N, C-alpha and C positions, 0 to 999 in steps of 0.2 A: 571390383572396387578395392582399392588398397586400404589397409588399416588406417593409415594416416588421413586419407580422404574421408573415410567414415568417421573418424574421431573429429575432424574439422567440421563436418556436417552436424555432428552431435553437439559440439560447442556452439555453433551458430544457432541451432534450434533452441538450446538452453538459454542463450542470450535473448533471443526473440521471445521466448516464453516468460523470462524474467521481466522484460519490458512490458508485455501484456499484463502480467501480474501487477506490476507497479501502477500502470495506468488504471486498471480496473479497481485495484485496492485504494488508490488515492481518490478516485472518483467516488467510490462507495463511502469512504470516510468523510470526504468533503461534503457530500450531499446530506448525510445524516447530521453532521455538525451544523449545517446551515438550514436544516429542516424548518426551523422556526420562522424563516423568511418567507415561506410559502403561506399564502393567506387562508385558503380554504382547506377543509378537512379532506376532500377528495384529492386535491393536489398533494397534500402531505402523504396521503396513503399511497398514491402513485410513486412519489419520490422514494418513500420508504421501501416499497416493493422493488423498485429499480435498484436501490442500494443493496437490498438483500440478495437479489439475483447476481449482482456484480461481486458481492462478497463470496457467494457460493462458487462463482467462477474462479476467484482467487484461490480458494481452498482446493479446487480441482486441479488447477495449474500447479500449486505447491505439491500436491500428492504425485502428480506426474513427474515433476522435477526430482522429488525424493526417490521415486522408483528408478530414475536415471542416475542416482547417486549424488545429486546436488541438493544439499540441505539448505533451504531458504526460509524456513519458518522463523518468524521474528526478525528477519533481515529487513532493515529499513528500506524504504523506497529510494530509488536513484533518480535524481532530477534529470539526468541526461536521457532518461527514457522518453522525456517529453520534448526533446529538441526537434524532432521531426514533425511536430505539429505547428509548423510556422504559418499555416493558413489561418490560424485563429488570431483575432485582434488583441488578445490578452497576452502579456508576457508570462506564459504558463510556466516556464522554467523558473522564473523568479518567484512566482506564486507557490510552486511546489517546494522550492528551497526554503521559503519563509515558513510554510506549513510544517516541513520536516524539522526545522529549527525550533519552532514553537512546541511541537510534540516532544522533542528531546528535552527542552527546558522543563516542560510540565512533568515529564517522566522523572527527571532528576529531583524536582520539588516533591513529587509523590514519594520517592525513595527516602528523602530526608524526613518527611512526615512519618513514614512507616518506621524508620529507625527510632525516631523520637517516641513513638507509641510503644515500640518494643522495649525501649529503655524504661519507660514509665511502668510497663507491666512487670518488669523484672525487679522493681524496687520493693 
């Protein structure tokens, strides 16, 4: 196997691992964010456990990617990871793009609040 072929295979594997990380991570975050929509405590417990397991998978994948030289921690999810899920009735790509945009906006708002608090503390 040539070096170039091996490098190409490594890149493909990294892309696939990133897509799996994105799907698992988004699903985990989305389930926890919407946990209050589940009626019973047993349902909430099951969904929370599922979310925790997905989140552990995300961390394992990130560690594997880091060991391969690709640093992806705190890297935002990519909506294109969800384009191959066309068998779903929901426009999942649009949903993920909206979710990522909302998360980005709230992150910016939280940074603004943090700066304001830091300024108040230094007065």
